[in-house]
MARTOR-235554 format. One line per 5 residues: their letters; for each residue x negated, y, z negated of N, C-alpha, C, O. Coordinates in Angstrom, 2 decimals, padded with zeros to 5 digits. Each point is the difference from the previous one (the first is absolute). Layout:
% residues N
a	X/Y/Z/X/Y/Z/X/Y/Z/X/Y/Z; ...
This chain:
% residues 213
xxxxx	-167.89/-047.59/076.13/-000.19/001.51/-000.76/001.48/000.45/000.03/000.82/-000.04/000.92; -000.73/000.53/-002.36/001.25/000.61/-000.14/000.27/001.10/000.84/-000.94/000.49/000.64; 002.30/000.07/-000.52/000.55/001.32/000.70/000.46/000.76/-001.00/000.92/-000.32/-000.76; -001.71/001.65/000.71/000.39/001.18/-000.77/000.53/000.76/000.69/-000.49/000.26/001.10; 001.82/000.44/-001.60/000.79/000.69/000.75/-000.45/001.63/000.15/-000.49/000.38/-001.07
xxxxx	000.52/000.43/001.85/-000.66/001.20/000.45/000.84/000.98/-000.78/-000.56/001.07/-000.23; 001.76/-001.22/-000.21/000.63/001.18/-000.70/-000.58/-000.10/-001.48/000.14/001.05/-000.63; -000.64/-001.86/000.08/-000.70/000.14/-001.49/-001.13/000.90/-000.06/-000.14/000.81/-000.92; -000.78/-000.95/002.01/-001.12/000.70/000.21/000.51/001.52/000.20/-000.29/000.77/-000.91; 000.85/-000.39/001.74/000.59/001.58/000.32/000.82/000.26/-001.34/000.05/001.23/-000.12
xxxxx	000.64/-001.86/-000.98/000.68/000.43/-000.85/-000.98/000.30/-001.09/000.17/001.08/-000.57; -001.23/-001.88/000.13/-001.08/000.44/-000.66/-000.71/001.34/000.49/-000.28/000.95/-000.73; 000.04/-001.07/002.05/-000.62/001.51/000.66/000.70/001.16/-000.38/-000.64/001.00/-000.32; 001.92/-000.99/000.33/001.09/001.19/-000.32/-000.19/000.26/-001.19/-000.14/001.16/-000.36; 000.09/-002.10/-000.42/000.17/000.22/-001.63/-001.13/000.44/-000.39/000.03/000.74/-000.98
xxxxx	-001.35/-001.06/001.60/-001.23/000.66/-000.58/-000.21/001.47/000.46/-000.62/000.84/-000.65; 001.18/-000.65/001.76/000.09/001.41/000.74/000.85/001.00/-000.91/-000.40/001.14/-000.26; 001.50/-001.62/-000.15/000.63/000.91/-001.17/-000.69/000.07/-001.54/000.19/000.90/-000.82; -000.72/-001.64/000.73/-000.65/-000.18/-001.15/-001.27/000.97/-000.04/-000.43/000.52/-001.03; -000.01/-000.38/002.10/-001.21/000.79/000.04/000.53/001.47/000.27/-000.71/000.89/-000.46
xxxxx	001.67/-000.57/001.03/000.54/001.37/000.11/000.34/000.35/-001.40/-000.34/001.13/-000.37; 000.92/-001.87/-000.45/000.29/000.35/-001.34/-000.92/000.42/-000.88/000.10/000.92/-000.82; -001.16/-001.77/001.07/-001.42/000.26/-000.73/-000.43/001.36/000.35/-000.40/000.84/-000.81; 000.51/-000.68/002.18/-000.64/001.57/000.63/000.85/000.92/-000.62/-000.52/001.09/-000.25; 001.65/-001.25/-000.04/000.96/001.14/-000.58/-000.24/000.57/-001.29/000.23/001.17/-000.33
xxxxx	-000.80/-002.28/-000.52/-000.10/000.20/-001.21/-001.30/000.64/-000.22/-000.23/000.93/-000.78; -000.75/-001.66/001.72/-001.51/001.06/-000.21/000.22/001.24/000.59/-000.70/000.91/-000.46; 001.55/-000.58/001.46/000.24/001.59/000.33/000.56/000.81/-001.04/-000.40/001.14/-000.21; 001.42/-001.76/-000.53/000.49/001.01/-001.12/-001.01/-000.13/-001.21/-000.07/000.92/-000.81; -000.63/-001.90/000.71/-000.91/000.37/-001.13/-001.03/001.24/000.26/-000.30/000.99/-000.66
xxxxx	-000.14/-001.52/002.00/-000.93/001.24/000.43/000.54/001.42/000.12/-000.68/001.02/-000.03; 002.10/-001.09/000.18/000.55/001.45/000.09/000.05/000.35/-001.46/-000.49/001.09/-000.28; 000.91/-001.72/-000.57/000.10/000.56/-001.28/-001.36/000.38/-000.83/-000.06/000.87/-000.88; -001.10/-001.73/001.35/-001.41/000.51/-000.55/-000.55/001.24/000.81/-000.84/000.73/-000.53; 001.34/-000.48/001.90/-000.63/001.33/000.60/000.82/001.03/-000.27/-000.44/001.06/000.45
xxxxx	001.85/-000.97/-001.23/000.70/001.32/-000.13/000.90/000.41/001.26/000.63/001.05/-000.01; -000.62/-001.88/001.01/000.79/000.16/001.31/001.60/000.05/-000.43/000.86/000.70/000.54; -000.66/-001.70/-001.72/001.49/-000.06/-000.31/000.44/001.33/-000.59/001.18/000.30/000.16; -002.03/000.60/-000.86/000.60/001.13/-000.47/000.34/001.11/001.24/000.99/000.72/000.08; -001.96/-000.79/000.73/000.37/001.11/001.35/001.28/-000.60/000.52/000.80/000.83/000.44
xxxxx	-000.46/-001.97/-000.40/001.08/-000.58/000.87/001.34/000.19/-001.12/001.13/000.13/000.47; -001.31/-000.13/-001.75/001.33/000.54/-000.73/000.23/001.34/000.11/001.11/000.49/000.16; -002.36/000.25/-000.25/000.15/001.73/000.31/000.75/000.03/000.97/001.07/000.60/-000.16; -001.36/-001.28/001.61/000.32/000.38/001.24/001.54/-000.56/000.06/000.82/000.60/000.69; -000.50/-001.63/-001.35/001.54/-000.28/000.09/000.82/000.87/-001.00/001.01/000.59/000.39
xxxxx	-001.34/-000.53/-001.37/000.69/000.66/-001.03/000.05/001.49/-000.15/000.94/000.64/-000.46; -002.38/-000.04/001.05/000.01/001.21/-000.07/-000.63/000.49/-001.54/-000.05/-000.81/-000.93; -000.38/002.05/000.80/-000.48/000.50/-001.46/001.15/-000.14/-000.97/001.18/000.18/000.28; -001.61/-000.49/-001.30/000.89/000.08/-001.19/-000.29/001.38/-000.92/-001.14/000.26/-000.38; 002.07/000.42/000.12/-000.13/001.32/-000.71/000.58/-000.06/-001.38/001.08/-000.50/-000.30
xxxxx	-001.85/001.02/-000.43/000.34/-000.06/-001.44/-000.22/001.62/-000.57/-000.97/000.72/000.23; 002.17/-000.42/-001.02/000.14/001.10/-000.69/000.40/000.08/-001.61/000.60/-000.96/-000.49; -000.84/001.79/-000.08/000.56/-000.13/-001.37/001.05/000.84/-000.20/-000.19/001.18/000.31; 001.47/-001.57/-000.86/001.12/000.76/-000.27/-000.04/000.43/-001.58/-000.02/-000.71/-001.00; 000.01/002.12/001.13/000.03/000.68/-001.56/001.39/000.00/-000.47/000.98/000.32/000.66
xxxxx	-001.04/-000.81/-002.13/001.47/000.12/-000.59/000.27/001.28/-000.25/-000.78/000.79/-000.54; 002.05/-000.50/000.97/000.85/001.20/-000.51/000.15/000.41/-001.22/000.87/-000.45/-000.75; -001.80/001.48/000.39/000.05/000.39/-001.39/001.47/000.23/-000.36/000.76/000.64/000.73; -000.36/-001.28/-002.02/001.08/000.32/-000.70/000.27/001.38/-000.87/-000.77/000.38/-000.88; 001.77/000.22/001.20/000.26/001.28/-000.63/000.24/-000.29/-001.50/000.96/-000.72/-000.27
xxxxx	-001.70/001.18/-000.70/000.66/-000.16/-001.45/000.79/000.99/-000.13/-000.21/001.15/000.40; 001.47/-001.68/-001.16/001.16/001.07/-000.36/-000.39/000.40/-001.53/-000.32/-000.78/-000.90; 000.42/002.05/000.82/000.07/000.30/-001.42/000.97/-000.71/-001.08/001.14/-000.38/000.28; -001.77/000.24/-001.65/001.08/-001.20/-000.80/001.01/001.07/-000.01/-000.11/001.14/000.45; 001.31/-001.79/-001.17/001.06/000.83/-000.23/-000.11/000.88/-001.10/-000.77/-000.41/-000.87
xxxxx	001.25/001.40/000.66/000.03/000.68/-001.30/000.38/-000.56/-001.20/001.01/-000.70/000.05; -001.52/000.83/-001.05/000.63/-000.54/-001.23/001.26/000.32/-000.32/000.51/001.01/000.48; 000.10/-001.74/-001.22/001.64/000.22/-000.70/-000.06/001.00/-000.68/-001.03/000.04/-000.68; 001.91/001.06/000.53/000.29/001.06/-000.52/-000.18/-000.43/-001.78/000.66/-000.96/-000.39; -001.44/001.61/-000.48/000.11/-000.38/-001.37/001.02/000.42/-000.68/000.18/001.22/000.00
xxxxx	000.62/-001.96/-000.65/001.17/000.34/-000.44/-000.12/000.20/-001.50/-000.10/-001.07/-000.61; 000.09/002.35/-000.29/-000.34/000.15/-001.22/001.23/-000.63/-000.80/001.13/000.23/000.42; -001.32/-001.00/-001.55/000.88/-000.37/-000.70/000.22/001.08/-000.99/-000.86/000.59/-000.64; 002.10/-000.43/000.61/000.52/001.27/-000.86/000.01/-000.63/-001.41/000.31/-001.14/-000.33; -000.88/002.51/-000.64/-000.17/-000.42/-001.42/001.43/-000.52/-000.62/001.14/000.26/000.37
xxxxx	-001.54/-000.96/-001.27/001.27/-000.56/-001.00/001.14/001.42/-000.43/-000.40/001.15/-000.20; 001.60/-001.51/000.14/000.89/001.07/-000.33/-000.12/-000.04/-001.48/000.35/-000.99/-000.63; -000.83/002.04/000.07/000.01/000.38/-001.13/001.16/001.19/-000.73/-000.16/001.22/000.02; 001.24/-001.89/-000.59/001.21/000.75/-000.59/-000.42/001.16/-000.60/-000.99/-000.17/-000.70; 001.51/001.52/000.75/-000.37/001.14/-000.54/000.50/-000.14/-001.62/001.00/-000.63/-000.34
xxxxx	-001.76/001.23/-000.43/000.19/-000.12/-001.52/001.44/000.84/-000.13/000.43/000.94/000.67; 000.00/-001.46/-001.51/001.11/000.57/-000.67/-000.16/001.04/-001.05/-000.77/-000.05/-000.95; 001.60/000.98/001.26/-000.28/001.49/-000.71/001.19/000.46/-000.75/000.93/000.42/000.69; -000.81/-000.42/-001.83/001.23/000.45/-000.79/-000.05/001.20/-000.21/-000.93/000.39/-000.72; 001.85/000.58/001.23/000.39/001.24/-000.33/001.11/000.48/-000.90/001.19/-000.20/000.26
xxxxx	-001.61/000.82/-001.32/001.11/000.25/-000.98/000.60/001.38/000.42/-000.78/000.95/-000.10; 002.00/-000.71/000.53/000.82/001.33/-000.05/000.14/000.61/-001.12/000.42/-000.65/-000.96; -000.67/001.73/000.85/-000.02/000.91/-001.26/001.92/000.14/-000.16/000.78/000.00/000.95; -000.48/000.09/-002.17/001.51/000.06/-000.29/000.53/001.42/000.45/-000.56/001.10/000.02; 001.83/-001.50/000.35/000.44/001.31/000.87/000.36/001.06/-001.04/000.69/-000.45/-000.91
xxxxx	-000.96/001.68/000.83/000.41/001.23/-000.90/001.25/000.40/000.17/000.46/000.13/001.14; 000.27/000.13/-002.23/001.47/000.09/000.08/000.06/001.41/000.68/-000.80/000.93/-000.10; 001.87/-001.00/000.78/000.19/001.11/000.89/000.61/001.48/-000.93/000.71/-000.04/-001.00; -001.04/000.83/001.45/000.21/001.32/-000.76/000.56/000.89/000.91/-000.37/000.01/001.18; 001.39/000.90/-001.70/000.80/000.88/000.76/-000.54/001.44/000.07/000.11/000.72/-000.99
xxxxx	-000.74/-000.24/002.23/-000.49/001.13/-000.03/000.72/001.24/000.03/000.83/000.14/000.90; -000.98/000.68/-001.63/001.02/001.40/000.17/-000.73/000.91/000.40/-001.07/000.32/-000.53; 001.62/000.25/001.61/-000.56/001.09/000.62/000.67/001.37/-000.04/001.17/000.19/000.30; -002.15/000.86/-000.75/001.05/001.14/-000.26/-000.17/000.97/001.22/-001.09/000.20/000.53; 002.17/000.33/-000.18/-000.03/000.73/001.20/000.59/001.27/-000.47/000.65/000.14/-001.04
xxxxx	-000.95/000.83/001.95/000.34/001.47/-000.56/000.77/000.29/001.26/-000.21/-000.55/001.07; 001.21/001.56/-001.30/001.13/000.26/000.69/-000.54/001.21/001.01/-000.67/000.88/-000.54; 000.84/-000.81/001.56/-000.50/001.09/001.17/001.19/000.64/000.35/000.96/-000.67/000.39; -000.87/002.21/-000.49/001.17/000.75/000.43/-000.13/000.10/001.39/-001.07/000.38/000.48; 002.13/-000.69/000.28/000.02/000.19/001.58/-000.57/001.23/000.40/-000.03/000.92/-000.82
xxxxx	-000.39/-000.77/001.87/-000.35/001.43/000.61/001.13/000.25/001.08/000.59/-000.82/000.71; -000.49/002.08/-000.78/001.05/000.86/000.70/-000.57/-000.41/001.49/-001.20/000.18/000.22; 002.05/-000.75/000.80/-000.37/-000.03/001.23/-000.05/001.67/000.98/000.79/000.94/-000.11; -001.63/-001.01/000.75/-000.47/001.24/000.47/001.52/000.63/000.84/000.77/-000.88/000.38; -000.43/002.20/-000.13/001.13/000.20/000.46/-000.13/-000.32/001.67/-001.04/000.12/000.65
xxxxx	002.18/-000.50/-000.22/000.31/-000.04/001.26/000.00/001.01/000.82/000.79/000.92/-000.21; -001.67/-000.87/001.29/-000.24/001.25/000.85/001.36/000.10/000.81/000.72/-000.98/-000.16; -000.34/001.75/000.81/001.16/000.42/000.94/-000.43/-000.87/001.34/-001.18/-000.05/000.34; 002.16/-000.57/000.34/-000.09/-000.50/001.18/-000.41/001.02/001.08/000.56/001.09/000.11; -001.64/-001.54/000.74/-000.21/001.37/001.18/001.21/000.19/000.84/000.81/-000.85/000.37
xxxxx	-000.84/001.96/-000.17/000.70/000.65/001.05/000.34/-000.95/001.15/-000.93/-000.76/000.27; 001.96/000.62/000.41/000.22/-000.93/001.05/-000.83/000.89/001.30/000.10/001.23/-000.04; -000.80/-001.78/001.03/-000.54/000.58/001.11/000.99/000.33/000.84/000.89/-000.83/000.13; -000.83/001.90/000.50/000.80/000.70/000.92/-000.47/-000.48/001.42/-001.04/000.50/000.42; 001.61/-001.28/000.26/-000.38/-000.61/001.29/000.77/000.53/001.08/001.22/000.02/-000.12
xxxxx	-001.76/000.39/001.15/000.87/000.01/001.45/-000.60/-001.07/001.04/-001.13/-000.48/-000.04; 002.16/000.19/001.00/-000.65/-001.05/000.89/-000.27/000.67/001.10/000.73/000.96/000.28; -001.85/-001.32/000.62/-000.03/000.68/001.25/001.44/000.13/001.10/000.91/-000.80/000.19; -001.14/001.94/000.30/001.18/000.16/000.85/-000.31/000.66/001.52/-001.12/000.09/000.49; 002.11/000.27/-000.01/-000.16/000.57/001.69/-000.30/001.27/-000.30/000.45/000.46/-001.05
xxxxx	-001.32/000.39/001.97/-000.08/001.29/000.01/000.79/001.02/000.90/-000.53/000.31/001.07; 001.56/000.15/-001.35/000.83/000.89/000.65/-000.85/000.80/001.26/000.45/000.01/001.15; -001.65/000.60/-001.51/-000.69/000.71/000.81/-000.60/-000.82/000.99/-000.45/000.53/001.01; 000.38/-002.02/-001.21/-000.82/-000.95/000.97/000.99/-001.16/000.31/-000.26/-001.13/-000.41; 001.35/001.37/001.08/000.92/-001.25/000.02/-000.69/-001.33/000.46/-000.97/-000.12/000.74
xxxxx	001.74/-000.90/-001.39/-000.67/-001.06/000.24/000.26/-000.61/001.60/001.13/-000.12/000.49; -002.27/-000.21/000.14/000.17/-000.50/001.46/000.55/-001.47/000.13/-000.20/-000.93/-000.79; 001.08/000.91/002.16/000.52/-001.38/000.01/-000.86/-000.79/000.89/-000.27/000.46/001.11; -000.30/-001.88/-001.55/-000.61/-000.52/000.79/000.48/-000.35/001.51/001.19/-000.18/000.26; -002.13/000.12/000.63/000.38/-000.73/001.13/000.47/-001.36/000.28/-000.58/-001.05/-000.30
xxxxx	001.81/001.22/000.97/000.82/-001.49/000.23/-000.82/-000.50/000.97/-000.49/000.66/000.92; 000.30/-002.12/-001.18/-000.73/-000.96/000.72/000.69/-000.17/001.10/001.17/-000.39/-000.11; -001.72/000.62/001.40/000.66/-000.35/001.23/000.66/-001.67/-000.21/001.20/-000.29/000.01; -002.16/-000.50/-000.16/000.60/-001.30/000.21/001.03/-000.39/-001.31/000.76/-000.97/000.00; -000.89/001.78/-000.93/001.16/000.01/-001.13/000.88/000.52/000.50/001.02/-000.67/-000.09
xxxxx	-000.87/001.77/000.71/001.34/000.44/000.57/000.73/-000.76/001.06/001.22/-000.03/000.18; -002.32/-000.70/000.60/000.81/-000.87/001.05/000.60/-001.22/-000.52/000.96/-000.54/000.55; -001.52/000.12/-001.58/000.43/-001.12/-000.97/001.21/000.56/-000.71/000.63/-000.83/-000.66; -000.34/001.62/000.67/001.03/000.72/-000.91/000.06/-000.24/-001.52/000.97/-000.24/-000.72; -002.33/000.37/000.40/-000.36/000.12/-001.60/000.13/001.06/-000.68/-000.51/001.07/000.33
xxxxx	001.19/-001.26/-001.31/000.20/001.49/-000.90/000.22/-000.26/-001.19/000.60/-001.07/-000.18; -000.94/001.82/-000.98/000.20/-000.48/-001.42/-000.85/001.18/-000.85/-000.61/000.91/000.57; 000.67/-001.06/-001.74/-000.82/000.83/-000.97/-000.91/-000.75/-000.88/000.18/-001.09/-000.55; -001.18/001.87/000.51/-001.09/-000.86/-000.60/-000.56/001.31/-001.23/-000.21/001.20/000.18; 000.10/-001.96/-001.26/-000.23/000.80/-001.23/-001.76/-000.11/-000.32/-000.60/-001.08/000.02
xxxxx	000.05/002.19/-000.27/-001.46/-000.02/-000.20/-000.30/000.45/-001.38/000.80/000.71/-000.62; -002.07/-001.16/000.07/-000.62/000.67/-001.14/-001.24/000.74/000.31/-001.01/-000.54/000.46; 001.15/001.84/-000.73/-000.95/000.79/000.44/-000.84/000.64/-001.01/000.52/000.68/-000.89; -001.85/-000.86/000.96/-000.91/000.51/-000.90/-000.29/001.42/000.29/-000.59/000.19/001.06; 000.94/001.06/-001.92/-000.30/001.29/000.34/-000.98/000.58/-000.78/-000.04/-000.16/-001.22
xxxxx	-000.73/000.80/001.84/-001.01/000.42/-000.65/000.18/001.36/-000.58/001.08/000.51/000.31; -002.01/000.36/-001.24/000.38/001.18/-000.43/-000.04/001.17/000.88/000.38/001.11/-000.40; -000.89/-001.35/001.79/000.19/001.13/000.68/001.20/-000.35/001.10/000.27/000.77/000.91; 000.20/-001.66/-001.06/001.32/-000.48/000.73/-000.28/-001.04/001.11/000.93/-000.58/000.55; -002.09/000.38/-000.27/-000.07/-001.30/000.93/000.15/-001.02/-000.27/-000.05/-000.28/-001.20
xxxxx	000.27/-000.67/002.11/000.26/-001.49/-000.26/-001.24/-000.79/-000.12/-000.78/000.09/000.95; 000.48/-000.77/-001.85/-001.36/-000.64/-000.27/000.50/-001.44/000.19/-000.95/-000.72/000.32; 001.99/000.12/-000.39/000.39/-001.42/000.33/001.60/-000.24/000.12/000.80/000.60/-000.71; -000.45/-001.48/001.63/001.40/-000.38/000.20/000.02/-001.39/000.53/-000.69/-000.51/000.88; 001.83/-000.08/-001.78/000.46/-001.19/000.18/001.69/-000.19/000.17/000.96/000.72/-000.27
xxxxx	-001.11/-001.96/000.82/001.50/-000.30/000.41/000.59/-000.55/-001.35/-000.56/-001.01/-000.42; 001.58/001.51/-000.32/000.52/-000.66/-001.10/001.37/-000.89/000.44/000.36/-001.03/-000.57; 000.19/001.54/001.48/001.31/-000.73/000.59/000.02/000.11/001.44/000.19/001.08/000.54; -000.38/-002.17/000.12/-000.12/000.14/001.28/001.45/000.19/000.64/001.01/-000.16/-000.68; -000.97/000.51/002.02/001.06/000.45/000.87/000.55/-001.20/000.86/000.97/000.16/000.75
xxxxx	-001.75/-001.60/-000.92/000.25/-000.79/000.62/-000.67/-000.33/001.25/000.14/-001.10/000.53; -001.05/002.27/000.07/-000.41/-000.04/001.18/-001.76/000.48/-000.41/-000.23/001.04/-000.61; -000.72/-001.84/001.01/-001.43/000.43/-000.26/-000.50/001.21/000.63/-000.90/000.73/-000.40; 001.66/-000.63/001.51/-000.41/001.18/001.20/000.20/001.17/-000.71/-000.77/000.95/-000.01; 002.18/-001.07/-000.77/000.50/001.30/-000.45/-000.88/000.33/-001.27/-000.58/001.08/-000.10
xxxxx	000.50/-002.02/-000.83/-001.03/000.18/-000.96/-001.14/000.58/000.10/-000.41/000.89/-000.75; -000.41/-001.53/002.03/-001.21/000.74/000.08/-000.03/001.16/000.41/-000.91/000.71/-000.42; 001.90/-000.15/001.36/000.00/001.25/000.34/000.26/001.14/-000.85/-000.43/001.14/000.16; 001.38/-001.69/-001.31/000.20/001.28/-001.25/-001.02/-000.14/-000.75/-000.14/001.02/-000.69; -000.78/-001.91/000.45/-001.29/-000.09/-000.85/-000.96/001.09/000.78/-000.52/000.96/-000.57
xxxxx	000.38/-001.22/001.80/-000.81/000.46/000.76/-000.06/001.68/000.22/-001.01/000.69/000.09; 002.37/-000.30/-000.02/000.49/001.39/000.09/-000.05/000.71/-001.40/-000.23/001.21/-000.02; 000.46/-001.96/-001.28/-000.07/000.62/-001.18/-001.63/000.21/-000.32/-000.36/001.03/-000.57; -000.55/-001.97/000.94/-001.25/000.47/-000.34/-000.56/001.11/000.73/-000.65/000.90/-000.54; 000.89/-000.97/001.78/-000.50/001.00/001.12/000.67/001.45/-000.32/-000.79/000.94/000.05
xxxxx	001.91/-000.68/-000.31/000.62/001.19/000.04/001.06/000.66/-001.28/000.59/001.08/-000.06; -000.63/-001.75/-000.49/000.93/000.36/-001.21/-000.88/000.99/-001.13/-001.11/-000.36/-000.41; 001.62/001.35/000.08/-000.52/000.83/-001.04/001.27/000.28/-001.36/001.05/000.62/000.15; -001.51/-001.22/-001.29/001.41/000.20/-000.78/-000.62/000.69/-001.27/-001.21/000.11/-000.22; 002.26/000.36/-000.62/-000.49/000.66/-001.31/-000.20/-001.20/-001.10/000.81/-000.89/-000.29
xxxxx	-002.05/001.11/-000.22/-000.31/-001.01/-000.80/000.57/-000.31/-001.12/000.63/000.98/-000.41; -000.55/-001.97/-000.34/000.74/-000.16/-001.55/-000.99/000.85/-001.09/-001.20/000.24/000.18; 001.73/000.02/-000.93/-000.32/000.70/-001.22/000.39/-000.79/-001.31/001.01/-000.69/-000.13; -002.17/000.96/-000.96/000.05/-000.32/-001.32/000.00/001.30/-000.85/-001.01/000.67/000.17; 001.79/-000.25/-000.92/000.28/000.96/-001.01/-000.68/001.38/001.02/-000.82/000.83/-000.39
xxxxx	001.44/-000.92/001.74/-000.13/001.10/000.90/-001.42/000.03/000.52/-000.46/001.00/000.54; -000.14/-001.97/-000.68/-001.35/-000.08/000.58/000.09/-001.07/001.49/000.41/-001.16/-000.04; -000.85/001.79/001.15/-000.02/-001.05/001.15/-000.88/-001.12/-000.30/-001.06/000.26/-000.56; 001.44/-001.80/000.95/-000.72/-000.99/-000.54/000.22/-001.33/001.20/001.13/-000.10/000.50; -001.98/-000.68/-000.15/000.43/-001.06/001.04/000.79/-000.85/-000.43/-000.30/-000.58/-001.05
xxxxx	001.42/000.29/001.68/001.12/-000.69/-000.23/000.53/-000.81/000.98/-000.13/000.43/001.14; 000.79/-001.67/-001.31/000.69/-000.63/000.81/001.44/000.51/000.17/000.57/000.50/-000.98; 000.05/-000.60/002.17/001.52/000.50/000.22/000.27/-000.79/001.07/-000.85/-000.53/000.70; 002.43/000.42/-000.54/000.77/-000.79/000.82/000.37/001.03/001.10/000.36/001.15/-000.22; -000.50/-001.73/001.39/000.96/000.81/001.23/000.59/-001.00/001.05/-000.58/-000.96/000.52
xxxxx	001.59/001.31/-000.36/000.82/-001.06/001.16/-000.16/000.78/001.35/-000.06/001.23/000.12; 000.00/-002.35/001.09/-000.14/000.66/001.39/000.86/-000.87/000.83/000.00/-001.22/000.15; 000.69/002.11/000.31/001.41/-000.92/000.71/-000.26/000.13/001.59/-000.29/001.12/000.42; 000.40/-002.18/000.49/-000.01/-000.22/001.43/001.34/-000.03/000.39/000.72/-000.84/-000.53; -000.26/001.61/001.37/001.27/000.01/000.67/-000.27/-000.08/001.53/-000.89/000.67/000.52
xxx	001.76/-001.59/000.21/000.06/000.26/001.59/000.30/001.19/000.37/-000.59/000.30/001.04; 001.34/000.61/-001.51/000.44/001.32/000.24/-001.12/001.01/000.22/000.04/000.95/000.78; -001.09/-001.31/-001.63/-000.98/001.05/-000.24/-000.73/000.15/001.37/-000.90/000.82/000.13
């Protein structure tokens, strides 16, 4: 009796087992596909799939560009008609003779005699009211200031002084101010006259300051 090795029987037994497992897997997959369990497994693994519709952004229609300006074609140049102007013949120049009448010159009116000169007298001091001497400013006396100031004095009809101003300074303002102040305050004069009548008039008077006073 021939001897069969043990290894061959075990090999075929293992091979049949693998073949049976493969067949069982195919049968199980077929069952799953028919029963709908495969869709549930896919949903568990991949999760729900969300779909949404994306709307297209509306495009803004821009207004069409303005039409180009219409340029009117100028009318064709038509030369003006030529007009012939006939000038009249120049008339001969004539000499006009004008008749003039001689007019006798009129005698001028007689020249009137010039008016008599007005007799005027300037204001002067009144002997009944002698002119007062201004007070010597103490500061001027201490400083040794001395001199003569010439004043222009406006004398009214009644002999009072209306205005006084310095015409020529003594060289020291304090002496000039003292003289003007005294003339306005205290002086009474004989007014000036025109044809014997007292009238307001400007007159000149001199005031002298001496340290011996």
